[in-house]
N, C-alpha and C positions, 0 to 999 in steps of 0.2 A: 244833848241828842246823841241817841244810841241807834246805829244802824246795823242790823244784822243780816247777813246774806247767809241762806242755806246753800250748802254746796250742791252741785248739780251731778247727776250720775248719768251714766249712758244707758240707754235702754239696754235690755237683755240681748236684743238681736244684734246690737252694735257691739256690745261687749263679747260676743261669741267669737267675732272676727279679730280681736286683738291677738297679738304675739304671746305665747305661752299658754293659751286656752285651747282646749280641744273641744271641738263640737262637731256635729253632722253638718252643720252649715258651712263647714271649711272644705268638704268634699268637693269633688269636681262633678260636671254634668249638671242635671236638672237640679240636685240639691244646693249646689253652689250658686245657681242663679236664682234660685227660690230665696236664698239666704240674703243674696243682695237686694233683691226687690222688696223683700221684707224689711230690711234694714232702711232702705230707702223711703219707704213708705213710712214707716215709723218716724223717720226724722222730719219728713214733710208734715206729718200730723203733729208733731211736738213744735214745729215752728207755727204752724198755724194755730195751734193753741195758745201759744204764747203771744201772738197777735191779737187773739180774741180776749185774752186776760188784759193785756195793754190797753185795748180799746175800752173795755169794761170798767177799768179803773180809772181811765181818763174821763169818762162819761160821769162816773161817780164824784170825781173831782171837781168837775163842772157844775154839777147839781149841789155841791157844798156838802157832800155826806162827811159828817164829822169822824166816821169810823175808818175813812181812808186818807191816808197821808200823801201829802206831795212827793215825799221821797219815795215811797213804796211806788208810786205811779210813775217817777221817772226812771227809776231802776227797771221797772216791768217793759217801759217803752225800749230802753236802751238794749235789753235782752232781745226783744222782738227784732229791732233793728240789725242787731248783730247775726241773730239766727237768719235773718233773710238775706243778708249780704253773704254769709257762708253758703246758704242755699244756691244764691245766684252764681257764685264762683264754681261751685260744683256743676252745676248745669253749663256753664261756659265751658269747663274744661271737659265735660261729657260730649258737648257738641263739637269741640276743636278735635277730641280723639275720633269721632265718628267721621268728620271731615278729613282726617289725616288717613284714616283706612281705606275710605271711599277713593281717595286720591292715588292710592298705592297701584304700581305697575303689577300686573300679574304675568 
């Protein structure tokens, strides 16, 4: 049994924020906020797409489609789960940062 996983790459909007890369999205003001919101939207849509793909593959396995393997389905489910957990951690960190800022003395 041979299992090949394709390497995942960062979306273009997320790659722009990496150190050593120059981009207009790294600027200040509205351009920086737009870059962050774009990266966040892109990440959320990729997590949503991974969950939809995992659900579709799971349904195909349940319908006994011979073209869909159980291994492929399990890998897709794990990818979706890891993506969701990462999204949840980011959300929790953002809420904590907001709470910390709101509780600061002025």
